PDB file of N, CA, C and O in Angstrom:
ATOM      1  N   UNK A   1       6.458  -5.999   0.333  1.00  0.00           N
ATOM      2  CA  UNK A   1       5.925  -6.614   1.517  1.00  0.00           C
ATOM      3  C   UNK A   1       5.546  -5.521   2.517  1.00  0.00           C
ATOM      4  O   UNK A   1       6.328  -4.604   2.765  1.00  0.00           O
ATOM      5  N   UNK A   2       4.375  -5.619   3.077  1.00  0.00           N
ATOM      6  CA  UNK A   2       3.911  -4.653   4.066  1.00  0.00           C
ATOM      7  C   UNK A   2       4.214  -5.160   5.470  1.00  0.00           C
ATOM      8  O   UNK A   2       4.028  -6.340   5.768  1.00  0.00           O
ATOM      9  N   UNK A   3       4.675  -4.275   6.314  1.00  0.00           N
ATOM     10  CA  UNK A   3       4.995  -4.668   7.688  1.00  0.00           C
ATOM     11  C   UNK A   3       3.851  -4.382   8.643  1.00  0.00           C
ATOM     12  O   UNK A   3       3.788  -4.963   9.727  1.00  0.00           O
ATOM     13  N   UNK A   4       2.947  -3.496   8.257  1.00  0.00           N
ATOM     14  CA  UNK A   4       1.835  -3.064   9.114  1.00  0.00           C
ATOM     15  C   UNK A   4       2.325  -2.403  10.399  1.00  0.00           C
ATOM     16  O   UNK A   4       1.559  -2.256  11.351  1.00  0.00           O
ATOM     17  N   UNK A   5       3.593  -2.005  10.431  1.00  0.00           N
ATOM     18  CA  UNK A   5       4.113  -1.289  11.588  1.00  0.00           C
ATOM     19  C   UNK A   5       3.496   0.101  11.614  1.00  0.00           C
ATOM     20  O   UNK A   5       3.608   0.866  10.656  1.00  0.00           O
ATOM     21  N   UNK A   6       2.851   0.411  12.715  1.00  0.00           N
ATOM     22  CA  UNK A   6       2.181   1.697  12.872  1.00  0.00           C
ATOM     23  C   UNK A   6       2.607   2.307  14.193  1.00  0.00           C
ATOM     24  O   UNK A   6       2.525   1.665  15.240  1.00  0.00           O
ATOM     25  N   UNK A   7       3.058   3.541  14.140  1.00  0.00           N
ATOM     26  CA  UNK A   7       3.472   4.271  15.331  1.00  0.00           C
ATOM     27  C   UNK A   7       2.458   5.379  15.568  1.00  0.00           C
ATOM     28  O   UNK A   7       2.198   6.193  14.681  1.00  0.00           O
ATOM     29  N   UNK A   8       1.890   5.407  16.758  1.00  0.00           N
ATOM     30  CA  UNK A   8       0.948   6.465  17.132  1.00  0.00           C
ATOM     31  C   UNK A   8       1.525   7.235  18.303  1.00  0.00           C
ATOM     32  O   UNK A   8       2.155   6.657  19.189  1.00  0.00           O
ATOM     33  N   UNK A   9       1.305   8.548  18.305  1.00  0.00           N
ATOM     34  CA  UNK A   9       1.799   9.380  19.395  1.00  0.00           C
ATOM     35  C   UNK A   9       0.929  10.628  19.490  1.00  0.00           C
ATOM     36  O   UNK A   9       0.057  10.865  18.655  1.00  0.00           O
ATOM     37  N   UNK A  10       1.188  11.414  20.524  1.00  0.00           N
ATOM     38  CA  UNK A  10       0.477  12.678  20.675  1.00  0.00           C
ATOM     39  C   UNK A  10       1.402  13.816  20.265  1.00  0.00           C
ATOM     40  O   UNK A  10       2.617  13.739  20.442  1.00  0.00           O
ATOM     41  N   UNK A  11       0.816  14.862  19.721  1.00  0.00           N
ATOM     42  CA  UNK A  11       1.542  16.056  19.305  1.00  0.00           C
ATOM     43  C   UNK A  11       0.725  17.275  19.725  1.00  0.00           C
ATOM     44  O   UNK A  11      -0.429  17.148  20.133  1.00  0.00           O
ATOM     45  N   UNK A  12       1.320  18.431  19.624  1.00  0.00           N
ATOM     46  CA  UNK A  12       0.613  19.671  19.924  1.00  0.00           C
ATOM     47  C   UNK A  12       0.968  20.676  18.847  1.00  0.00           C
ATOM     48  O   UNK A  12       2.099  21.156  18.787  1.00  0.00           O
ATOM     49  N   UNK A  13       0.007  20.994  17.997  1.00  0.00           N
ATOM     50  CA  UNK A  13       0.271  21.926  16.915  1.00  0.00           C
ATOM     51  C   UNK A  13      -0.992  22.274  16.165  1.00  0.00           C
ATOM     52  O   UNK A  13      -2.101  22.022  16.635  1.00  0.00           O
ATOM     53  N   UNK A  14      -0.813  22.852  14.997  1.00  0.00           N
ATOM     54  CA  UNK A  14      -1.926  23.240  14.135  1.00  0.00           C
ATOM     55  C   UNK A  14      -1.627  22.802  12.714  1.00  0.00           C
ATOM     56  O   UNK A  14      -0.468  22.666  12.321  1.00  0.00           O
ATOM     57  N   UNK A  15      -2.689  22.584  11.951  1.00  0.00           N
ATOM     58  CA  UNK A  15      -2.558  22.200  10.547  1.00  0.00           C
ATOM     59  C   UNK A  15      -3.635  22.902   9.737  1.00  0.00           C
ATOM     60  O   UNK A  15      -4.715  23.206  10.242  1.00  0.00           O
ATOM     61  N   UNK A  16      -3.323  23.150   8.478  1.00  0.00           N
ATOM     62  CA  UNK A  16      -4.324  23.714   7.575  1.00  0.00           C
ATOM     63  C   UNK A  16      -4.915  22.544   6.809  1.00  0.00           C
ATOM     64  O   UNK A  16      -4.201  21.818   6.117  1.00  0.00           O
ATOM     65  N   UNK A  17      -6.212  22.367   6.936  1.00  0.00           N
ATOM     66  CA  UNK A  17      -6.854  21.198   6.362  1.00  0.00           C
ATOM     67  C   UNK A  17      -7.863  21.532   5.292  1.00  0.00           C
ATOM     68  O   UNK A  17      -7.738  22.529   4.581  1.00  0.00           O
ATOM     69  N   UNK A  18      -8.874  20.674   5.190  1.00  0.00           N
ATOM     70  CA  UNK A  18      -9.911  20.850   4.172  1.00  0.00           C
ATOM     71  C   UNK A  18     -10.540  22.242   4.246  1.00  0.00           C
ATOM     72  O   UNK A  18     -10.805  22.754   5.333  1.00  0.00           O
ATOM     73  N   UNK A  19     -10.771  22.837   3.105  1.00  0.00           N
ATOM     74  CA  UNK A  19     -11.365  24.161   3.064  1.00  0.00           C
ATOM     75  C   UNK A  19     -10.423  25.266   3.494  1.00  0.00           C
ATOM     76  O   UNK A  19     -10.859  26.382   3.776  1.00  0.00           O
ATOM     77  N   UNK A  20      -9.129  24.964   3.547  1.00  0.00           N
ATOM     78  CA  UNK A  20      -8.107  25.934   3.960  1.00  0.00           C
ATOM     79  C   UNK A  20      -8.332  26.484   5.358  1.00  0.00           C
ATOM     80  O   UNK A  20      -7.918  27.603   5.663  1.00  0.00           O
ATOM     81  N   UNK A  21      -8.983  25.704   6.205  1.00  0.00           N
ATOM     82  CA  UNK A  21      -9.186  26.150   7.588  1.00  0.00           C
ATOM     83  C   UNK A  21      -8.151  25.491   8.500  1.00  0.00           C
ATOM     84  O   UNK A  21      -7.766  24.338   8.303  1.00  0.00           O
ATOM     85  N   UNK A  22      -7.716  26.249   9.494  1.00  0.00           N
ATOM     86  CA  UNK A  22      -6.749  25.756  10.467  1.00  0.00           C
ATOM     87  C   UNK A  22      -7.476  25.004  11.571  1.00  0.00           C
ATOM     88  O   UNK A  22      -8.597  25.356  11.939  1.00  0.00           O
ATOM     89  N   UNK A  23      -6.828  23.961  12.100  1.00  0.00           N
ATOM     90  CA  UNK A  23      -7.376  23.233  13.239  1.00  0.00           C
ATOM     91  C   UNK A  23      -6.234  22.694  14.089  1.00  0.00           C
ATOM     92  O   UNK A  23      -5.115  22.512  13.609  1.00  0.00           O
ATOM     93  N   UNK A  24      -6.533  22.446  15.342  1.00  0.00           N
ATOM     94  CA  UNK A  24      -5.557  21.899  16.285  1.00  0.00           C
ATOM     95  C   UNK A  24      -5.298  20.442  15.934  1.00  0.00           C
ATOM     96  O   UNK A  24      -6.233  19.710  15.608  1.00  0.00           O
ATOM     97  N   UNK A  25      -4.043  20.012  15.996  1.00  0.00           N
ATOM     98  CA  UNK A  25      -3.730  18.592  15.852  1.00  0.00           C
ATOM     99  C   UNK A  25      -3.187  18.077  17.176  1.00  0.00           C
ATOM    100  O   UNK A  25      -2.354  18.715  17.819  1.00  0.00           O
ATOM    101  N   UNK A  26      -3.677  16.913  17.563  1.00  0.00           N
ATOM    102  CA  UNK A  26      -3.292  16.332  18.849  1.00  0.00           C
ATOM    103  C   UNK A  26      -2.708  14.934  18.703  1.00  0.00           C
ATOM    104  O   UNK A  26      -2.066  14.430  19.625  1.00  0.00           O
ATOM    105  N   UNK A  27      -2.922  14.309  17.564  1.00  0.00           N
ATOM    106  CA  UNK A  27      -2.475  12.936  17.359  1.00  0.00           C
ATOM    107  C   UNK A  27      -1.705  12.828  16.048  1.00  0.00           C
ATOM    108  O   UNK A  27      -1.984  13.549  15.089  1.00  0.00           O
ATOM    109  N   UNK A  28      -0.732  11.918  16.018  1.00  0.00           N
ATOM    110  CA  UNK A  28      -0.013  11.622  14.785  1.00  0.00           C
ATOM    111  C   UNK A  28       0.093  10.106  14.652  1.00  0.00           C
ATOM    112  O   UNK A  28       0.335   9.394  15.626  1.00  0.00           O
ATOM    113  N   UNK A  29      -0.093   9.635  13.434  1.00  0.00           N
ATOM    114  CA  UNK A  29       0.081   8.226  13.109  1.00  0.00           C
ATOM    115  C   UNK A  29       1.079   8.147  11.960  1.00  0.00           C
ATOM    116  O   UNK A  29       0.921   8.821  10.942  1.00  0.00           O
ATOM    117  N   UNK A  30       2.107   7.321  12.131  1.00  0.00           N
ATOM    118  CA  UNK A  30       3.157   7.173  11.125  1.00  0.00           C
ATOM    119  C   UNK A  30       3.258   5.697  10.762  1.00  0.00           C
ATOM    120  O   UNK A  30       3.337   4.834  11.636  1.00  0.00           O
ATOM    121  N   UNK A  31       3.255   5.420   9.457  1.00  0.00           N
ATOM    122  CA  UNK A  31       3.352   4.026   9.018  1.00  0.00           C
ATOM    123  C   UNK A  31       3.939   3.974   7.614  1.00  0.00           C
ATOM    124  O   UNK A  31       3.874   4.951   6.868  1.00  0.00           O
ATOM    125  N   UNK A  32       4.510   2.830   7.261  1.00  0.00           N
ATOM    126  CA  UNK A  32       5.102   2.620   5.936  1.00  0.00           C
ATOM    127  C   UNK A  32       4.238   1.606   5.213  1.00  0.00           C
ATOM    128  O   UNK A  32       4.125   0.459   5.645  1.00  0.00           O
ATOM    129  N   UNK A  33       3.624   2.026   4.107  1.00  0.00           N
ATOM    130  CA  UNK A  33       2.645   1.164   3.442  1.00  0.00           C
ATOM    131  C   UNK A  33       2.451   1.639   2.005  1.00  0.00           C
ATOM    132  O   UNK A  33       3.154   2.536   1.539  1.00  0.00           O
ATOM    133  N   UNK A  34       1.497   1.034   1.313  1.00  0.00           N
ATOM    134  CA  UNK A  34       1.135   1.481  -0.026  1.00  0.00           C
ATOM    135  C   UNK A  34       0.440   2.838   0.083  1.00  0.00           C
ATOM    136  O   UNK A  34      -0.422   3.017   0.943  1.00  0.00           O
ATOM    137  N   UNK A  35       0.797   3.787  -0.767  1.00  0.00           N
ATOM    138  CA  UNK A  35       0.146   5.097  -0.710  1.00  0.00           C
ATOM    139  C   UNK A  35      -1.232   5.063  -1.370  1.00  0.00           C
ATOM    140  O   UNK A  35      -1.548   4.160  -2.144  1.00  0.00           O
ATOM    141  N   UNK A  36      -2.027   6.052  -1.050  1.00  0.00           N
ATOM    142  CA  UNK A  36      -3.321   6.231  -1.702  1.00  0.00           C
ATOM    143  C   UNK A  36      -3.144   7.077  -2.963  1.00  0.00           C
ATOM    144  O   UNK A  36      -3.764   6.798  -3.989  1.00  0.00           O
ATOM    145  N   UNK A  37      -2.301   8.111  -2.890  1.00  0.00           N
ATOM    146  CA  UNK A  37      -2.190   9.067  -3.988  1.00  0.00           C
ATOM    147  C   UNK A  37      -0.788   9.179  -4.590  1.00  0.00           C
ATOM    148  O   UNK A  37      -0.659   9.324  -5.806  1.00  0.00           O
ATOM    149  N   UNK A  38       0.248   9.115  -3.781  1.00  0.00           N
ATOM    150  CA  UNK A  38       1.625   9.293  -4.279  1.00  0.00           C
ATOM    151  C   UNK A  38       1.980   8.210  -5.292  1.00  0.00           C
ATOM    152  O   UNK A  38       1.532   7.068  -5.184  1.00  0.00           O
ATOM    153  N   UNK A  39       2.782   8.582  -6.264  1.00  0.00           N
ATOM    154  CA  UNK A  39       3.189   7.649  -7.311  1.00  0.00           C
ATOM    155  C   UNK A  39       4.457   6.905  -6.887  1.00  0.00           C
ATOM    156  O   UNK A  39       5.542   7.151  -7.413  1.00  0.00           O
ATOM    157  N   UNK A  40       4.298   6.000  -5.934  1.00  0.00           N
ATOM    158  CA  UNK A  40       5.403   5.172  -5.449  1.00  0.00           C
ATOM    159  C   UNK A  40       4.816   3.847  -4.984  1.00  0.00           C
ATOM    160  O   UNK A  40       3.635   3.767  -4.647  1.00  0.00           O
ATOM    161  N   UNK A  41       5.636   2.820  -4.968  1.00  0.00           N
ATOM    162  CA  UNK A  41       5.161   1.504  -4.520  1.00  0.00           C
ATOM    163  C   UNK A  41       4.833   1.511  -3.031  1.00  0.00           C
ATOM    164  O   UNK A  41       3.808   0.971  -2.612  1.00  0.00           O
ATOM    165  N   UNK A  42       5.702   2.120  -2.240  1.00  0.00           N
ATOM    166  CA  UNK A  42       5.497   2.244  -0.797  1.00  0.00           C
ATOM    167  C   UNK A  42       5.906   3.655  -0.376  1.00  0.00           C
ATOM    168  O   UNK A  42       6.786   4.262  -0.985  1.00  0.00           O
ATOM    169  N   UNK A  43       5.267   4.162   0.658  1.00  0.00           N
ATOM    170  CA  UNK A  43       5.604   5.486   1.177  1.00  0.00           C
ATOM    171  C   UNK A  43       5.529   5.475   2.694  1.00  0.00           C
ATOM    172  O   UNK A  43       4.880   4.625   3.303  1.00  0.00           O
ATOM    173  N   UNK A  44       6.216   6.448   3.283  1.00  0.00           N
ATOM    174  CA  UNK A  44       6.027   6.718   4.701  1.00  0.00           C
ATOM    175  C   UNK A  44       4.825   7.642   4.771  1.00  0.00           C
ATOM    176  O   UNK A  44       4.822   8.719   4.176  1.00  0.00           O
ATOM    177  N   UNK A  45       3.815   7.221   5.494  1.00  0.00           N
ATOM    178  CA  UNK A  45       2.564   7.964   5.586  1.00  0.00           C
ATOM    179  C   UNK A  45       2.450   8.572   6.974  1.00  0.00           C
ATOM    180  O   UNK A  45       2.671   7.901   7.983  1.00  0.00           O
ATOM    181  N   UNK A  46       2.102   9.844   7.010  1.00  0.00           N
ATOM    182  CA  UNK A  46       1.965  10.563   8.278  1.00  0.00           C
ATOM    183  C   UNK A  46       0.592  11.212   8.293  1.00  0.00           C
ATOM    184  O   UNK A  46       0.264  12.005   7.411  1.00  0.00           O
ATOM    185  N   UNK A  47      -0.205  10.879   9.285  1.00  0.00           N
ATOM    186  CA  UNK A  47      -1.528  11.472   9.460  1.00  0.00           C
ATOM    187  C   UNK A  47      -1.531  12.302  10.732  1.00  0.00           C
ATOM    188  O   UNK A  47      -1.279  11.783  11.819  1.00  0.00           O
ATOM    189  N   UNK A  48      -1.816  13.589  10.599  1.00  0.00           N
ATOM    190  CA  UNK A  48      -1.998  14.481  11.742  1.00  0.00           C
ATOM    191  C   UNK A  48      -3.500  14.666  11.922  1.00  0.00           C
ATOM    192  O   UNK A  48      -4.200  15.021  10.973  1.00  0.00           O
ATOM    193  N   UNK A  49      -4.003  14.428  13.140  1.00  0.00           N
ATOM    194  CA  UNK A  49      -5.446  14.480  13.352  1.00  0.00           C
ATOM    195  C   UNK A  49      -5.814  15.168  14.658  1.00  0.00           C
ATOM    196  O   UNK A  49      -4.984  15.357  15.548  1.00  0.00           O
ATOM    197  N   UNK A  50      -7.087  15.534  14.739  1.00  0.00           N
ATOM    198  CA  UNK A  50      -7.724  15.957  15.988  1.00  0.00           C
ATOM    199  C   UNK A  50      -8.987  15.119  16.113  1.00  0.00           C
ATOM    200  O   UNK A  50     -10.040  15.509  15.607  1.00  0.00           O
ATOM    201  N   UNK A  51      -8.898  13.962  16.787  1.00  0.00           N
ATOM    202  CA  UNK A  51     -10.044  13.059  16.881  1.00  0.00           C
ATOM    203  C   UNK A  51     -11.307  13.705  17.444  1.00  0.00           C
ATOM    204  O   UNK A  51     -12.414  13.269  17.128  1.00  0.00           O
ATOM    205  N   UNK A  52     -11.157  14.728  18.267  1.00  0.00           N
ATOM    206  CA  UNK A  52     -12.338  15.370  18.845  1.00  0.00           C
ATOM    207  C   UNK A  52     -13.160  16.113  17.791  1.00  0.00           C
ATOM    208  O   UNK A  52     -14.327  16.424  18.027  1.00  0.00           O
ATOM    209  N   UNK A  53     -12.566  16.398  16.638  1.00  0.00           N
ATOM    210  CA  UNK A  53     -13.262  17.114  15.563  1.00  0.00           C
ATOM    211  C   UNK A  53     -13.811  16.182  14.485  1.00  0.00           C
ATOM    212  O   UNK A  53     -14.404  16.646  13.511  1.00  0.00           O
ATOM    213  N   UNK A  54     -13.621  14.871  14.651  1.00  0.00           N
ATOM    214  CA  UNK A  54     -14.118  13.923  13.661  1.00  0.00           C
ATOM    215  C   UNK A  54     -13.101  13.632  12.569  1.00  0.00           C
ATOM    216  O   UNK A  54     -12.008  14.197  12.570  1.00  0.00           O
ATOM    217  N   UNK A  55     -13.460  12.742  11.627  1.00  0.00           N
ATOM    218  CA  UNK A  55     -12.504  12.278  10.616  1.00  0.00           C
ATOM    219  C   UNK A  55     -12.056  13.337   9.615  1.00  0.00           C
ATOM    220  O   UNK A  55     -11.027  13.160   8.963  1.00  0.00           O
ATOM    221  N   UNK A  56     -12.795  14.426   9.474  1.00  0.00           N
ATOM    222  CA  UNK A  56     -12.377  15.446   8.506  1.00  0.00           C
ATOM    223  C   UNK A  56     -11.246  16.328   9.027  1.00  0.00           C
ATOM    224  O   UNK A  56     -10.619  17.042   8.245  1.00  0.00           O
ATOM    225  N   UNK A  57     -10.974  16.293  10.327  1.00  0.00           N
ATOM    226  CA  UNK A  57      -9.869  17.076  10.903  1.00  0.00           C
ATOM    227  C   UNK A  57      -8.591  16.258  10.779  1.00  0.00           C
ATOM    228  O   UNK A  57      -8.076  15.716  11.757  1.00  0.00           O
ATOM    229  N   UNK A  58      -8.091  16.186   9.534  1.00  0.00           N
ATOM    230  CA  UNK A  58      -6.956  15.316   9.227  1.00  0.00           C
ATOM    231  C   UNK A  58      -6.132  15.935   8.110  1.00  0.00           C
ATOM    232  O   UNK A  58      -6.668  16.475   7.143  1.00  0.00           O
ATOM    233  N   UNK A  59      -4.822  15.844   8.263  1.00  0.00           N
ATOM    234  CA  UNK A  59      -3.896  16.186   7.190  1.00  0.00           C
ATOM    235  C   UNK A  59      -3.004  14.976   6.999  1.00  0.00           C
ATOM    236  O   UNK A  59      -2.425  14.472   7.962  1.00  0.00           O
ATOM    237  N   UNK A  60      -2.887  14.503   5.765  1.00  0.00           N
ATOM    238  CA  UNK A  60      -2.114  13.303   5.479  1.00  0.00           C
ATOM    239  C   UNK A  60      -0.957  13.627   4.543  1.00  0.00           C
ATOM    240  O   UNK A  60      -1.096  14.424   3.615  1.00  0.00           O
ATOM    241  N   UNK A  61       0.185  12.999   4.798  1.00  0.00           N
ATOM    242  CA  UNK A  61       1.360  13.101   3.928  1.00  0.00           C
ATOM    243  C   UNK A  61       1.743  11.706   3.471  1.00  0.00           C
ATOM    244  O   UNK A  61       1.657  10.752   4.244  1.00  0.00           O
ATOM    245  N   UNK A  62       2.161  11.580   2.231  1.00  0.00           N
ATOM    246  CA  UNK A  62       2.732  10.341   1.711  1.00  0.00           C
ATOM    247  C   UNK A  62       4.082  10.707   1.109  1.00  0.00           C
ATOM    248  O   UNK A  62       4.143  11.414   0.104  1.00  0.00           O
ATOM    249  N   UNK A  63       5.160  10.230   1.715  1.00  0.00           N
ATOM    250  CA  UNK A  63       6.513  10.589   1.290  1.00  0.00           C
ATOM    251  C   UNK A  63       7.299   9.344   0.914  1.00  0.00           C
ATOM    252  O   UNK A  63       7.176   8.306   1.564  1.00  0.00           O
ATOM    253  N   UNK A  64       8.109   9.447  -0.137  1.00  0.00           N
ATOM    254  CA  UNK A  64       9.032   8.355  -0.408  1.00  0.00           C
ATOM    255  C   UNK A  64       9.982   8.237   0.780  1.00  0.00           C
ATOM    256  O   UNK A  64      10.132   9.179   1.558  1.00  0.00           O
ATOM    257  N   UNK A  65      10.614   7.090   0.915  1.00  0.00           N
ATOM    258  CA  UNK A  65      11.551   6.897   2.028  1.00  0.00           C
ATOM    259  C   UNK A  65      12.654   7.955   1.990  1.00  0.00           C
ATOM    260  O   UNK A  65      13.041   8.487   3.030  1.00  0.00           O
ATOM    261  N   UNK A  66      13.159   8.260   0.797  1.00  0.00           N
ATOM    262  CA  UNK A  66      14.214   9.277   0.673  1.00  0.00           C
ATOM    263  C   UNK A  66      13.701  10.649   1.112  1.00  0.00           C
ATOM    264  O   UNK A  66      14.394  11.372   1.828  1.00  0.00           O
ATOM    265  N   UNK A  67      12.501  11.004   0.688  1.00  0.00           N
ATOM    266  CA  UNK A  67      11.933  12.295   1.086  1.00  0.00           C
ATOM    267  C   UNK A  67      11.669  12.351   2.582  1.00  0.00           C
ATOM    268  O   UNK A  67      11.858  13.396   3.205  1.00  0.00           O
ATOM    269  N   UNK A  68      11.235  11.243   3.163  1.00  0.00           N
ATOM    270  CA  UNK A  68      10.991  11.203   4.610  1.00  0.00           C
ATOM    271  C   UNK A  68      12.293  11.418   5.375  1.00  0.00           C
ATOM    272  O   UNK A  68      12.320  12.145   6.368  1.00  0.00           O
ATOM    273  N   UNK A  69      13.369  10.786   4.913  1.00  0.00           N
ATOM    274  CA  UNK A  69      14.669  10.988   5.567  1.00  0.00           C
ATOM    275  C   UNK A  69      15.142  12.437   5.412  1.00  0.00           C
ATOM    276  O   UNK A  69      15.719  13.004   6.340  1.00  0.00           O
ATOM    277  N   UNK A  70      14.901  13.029   4.252  1.00  0.00           N
ATOM    278  CA  UNK A  70      15.248  14.433   4.026  1.00  0.00           C
ATOM    279  C   UNK A  70      14.461  15.330   4.968  1.00  0.00           C
ATOM    280  O   UNK A  70      15.013  16.277   5.528  1.00  0.00           O
ATOM    281  N   UNK A  71      13.180  15.040   5.147  1.00  0.00           N
ATOM    282  CA  UNK A  71      12.347  15.820   6.066  1.00  0.00           C
ATOM    283  C   UNK A  71      12.851  15.704   7.498  1.00  0.00           C
ATOM    284  O   UNK A  71      12.942  16.711   8.201  1.00  0.00           O
ATOM    285  N   UNK A  72      13.179  14.500   7.939  1.00  0.00           N
ATOM    286  CA  UNK A  72      13.708  14.303   9.297  1.00  0.00           C
ATOM    287  C   UNK A  72      14.980  15.124   9.485  1.00  0.00           C
ATOM    288  O   UNK A  72      15.141  15.790  10.507  1.00  0.00           O
ATOM    289  N   UNK A  73      15.882  15.080   8.509  1.00  0.00           N
ATOM    290  CA  UNK A  73      17.136  15.841   8.605  1.00  0.00           C
ATOM    291  C   UNK A  73      16.862  17.344   8.635  1.00  0.00           C
ATOM    292  O   UNK A  73      17.511  18.075   9.384  1.00  0.00           O
ATOM    293  N   UNK A  74      15.913  17.808   7.833  1.00  0.00           N
ATOM    294  CA  UNK A  74      15.584  19.238   7.812  1.00  0.00           C
ATOM    295  C   UNK A  74      14.988  19.680   9.145  1.00  0.00           C
ATOM    296  O   UNK A  74      15.298  20.768   9.630  1.00  0.00           O
ATOM    297  N   UNK A  75      14.144  18.854   9.735  1.00  0.00           N
ATOM    298  CA  UNK A  75      13.566  19.172  11.045  1.00  0.00           C
ATOM    299  C   UNK A  75      14.671  19.253  12.094  1.00  0.00           C
ATOM    300  O   UNK A  75      14.708  20.193  12.887  1.00  0.00           O
ATOM    301  N   UNK A  76      15.570  18.269  12.098  1.00  0.00           N
ATOM    302  CA  UNK A  76      16.675  18.266  13.058  1.00  0.00           C
ATOM    303  C   UNK A  76      17.554  19.504  12.873  1.00  0.00           C
ATOM    304  O   UNK A  76      17.963  20.128  13.853  1.00  0.00           O
ATOM    305  N   UNK A  77      17.842  19.859  11.622  1.00  0.00           N
ATOM    306  CA  UNK A  77      18.690  21.024  11.346  1.00  0.00           C
ATOM    307  C   UNK A  77      18.010  22.314  11.805  1.00  0.00           C
ATOM    308  O   UNK A  77      18.656  23.179  12.397  1.00  0.00           O
ATOM    309  N   UNK A  78      16.719  22.444  11.534  1.00  0.00           N
ATOM    310  CA  UNK A  78      15.993  23.654  11.938  1.00  0.00           C
ATOM    311  C   UNK A  78      15.961  23.790  13.456  1.00  0.00           C
ATOM    312  O   UNK A  78      16.162  24.885  13.982  1.00  0.00           O
ATOM    313  N   UNK A  79      15.711  22.688  14.166  1.00  0.00           N
ATOM    314  CA  UNK A  79      15.676  22.740  15.631  1.00  0.00           C
ATOM    315  C   UNK A  79      17.052  23.021  16.223  1.00  0.00           C
ATOM    316  O   UNK A  79      17.165  23.712  17.235  1.00  0.00           O
ATOM    317  N   UNK A  80      18.102  22.486  15.594  1.00  0.00           N
ATOM    318  CA  UNK A  80      19.464  22.708  16.093  1.00  0.00           C
ATOM    319  C   UNK A  80      19.921  24.149  15.882  1.00  0.00           C
ATOM    320  O   UNK A  80      20.841  24.610  16.558  1.00  0.00           O
ATOM    321  N   UNK A  81      19.287  24.863  14.952  1.00  0.00           N
ATOM    322  CA  UNK A  81      19.721  26.217  14.616  1.00  0.00           C
ATOM    323  C   UNK A  81      19.144  27.293  15.528  1.00  0.00           C
ATOM    324  O   UNK A  81      19.527  28.458  15.421  1.00  0.00           O
ATOM    325  N   UNK A  82      18.232  26.925  16.420  1.00  0.00           N
ATOM    326  CA  UNK A  82      17.627  27.934  17.302  1.00  0.00           C
ATOM    327  C   UNK A  82      18.113  27.739  18.733  1.00  0.00           C
ATOM    328  O   UNK A  82      18.457  26.622  19.119  1.00  0.00           O
ATOM    329  N   UNK A  83      18.146  28.798  19.518  1.00  0.00           N
ATOM    330  CA  UNK A  83      18.559  28.665  20.914  1.00  0.00           C
ATOM    331  C   UNK A  83      17.627  27.705  21.662  1.00  0.00           C
ATOM    332  O   UNK A  83      16.411  27.755  21.478  1.00  0.00           O
ATOM    333  N   UNK A  84      18.188  26.838  22.499  1.00  0.00           N
ATOM    334  CA  UNK A  84      17.374  25.864  23.232  1.00  0.00           C
ATOM    335  C   UNK A  84      16.224  26.495  24.018  1.00  0.00           C
ATOM    336  O   UNK A  84      15.166  25.883  24.164  1.00  0.00           O
ATOM    337  N   UNK A  85      16.420  27.702  24.521  1.00  0.00           N
ATOM    338  CA  UNK A  85      15.370  28.357  25.306  1.00  0.00           C
ATOM    339  C   UNK A  85      14.103  28.594  24.487  1.00  0.00           C
ATOM    340  O   UNK A  85      13.013  28.689  25.051  1.00  0.00           O
ATOM    341  N   UNK A  86      14.234  28.689  23.173  1.00  0.00           N
ATOM    342  CA  UNK A  86      13.064  28.919  22.325  1.00  0.00           C
ATOM    343  C   UNK A  86      12.263  27.652  22.059  1.00  0.00           C
ATOM    344  O   UNK A  86      11.116  27.729  21.619  1.00  0.00           O
ATOM    345  N   UNK A  87      12.849  26.487  22.320  1.00  0.00           N
ATOM    346  CA  UNK A  87      12.170  25.227  22.000  1.00  0.00           C
ATOM    347  C   UNK A  87      11.483  24.597  23.199  1.00  0.00           C
ATOM    348  O   UNK A  87      11.052  23.445  23.144  1.00  0.00           O
ATOM    349  N   UNK A  88      11.382  25.354  24.280  1.00  0.00           N
ATOM    350  CA  UNK A  88      10.736  24.833  25.495  1.00  0.00           C
ATOM    351  C   UNK A  88       9.241  24.943  25.361  1.00  0.00           C
ATOM    352  O   UNK A  88       8.510  24.559  26.273  1.00  0.00           O
TER     353      UNK A  88
END
């Protein structure tokens, strides 16, 4: 069953996209749905985009729920391991 729950937010970073070129990312969309490419029934999908550059300025991830939780934990662990002054 699909929930169509979609979370959109702003981010500030860079991504390596099509043609191995780097571009600024300003938006993120996160949703749980059927994947396009991953071999799973449902995945957590994360799209990092820069709308000002058009639809090709996009990096997409499709992660199983377990992998998504592992990624969240790894991000939390990495951020907790650095001095707070560096994360400002």
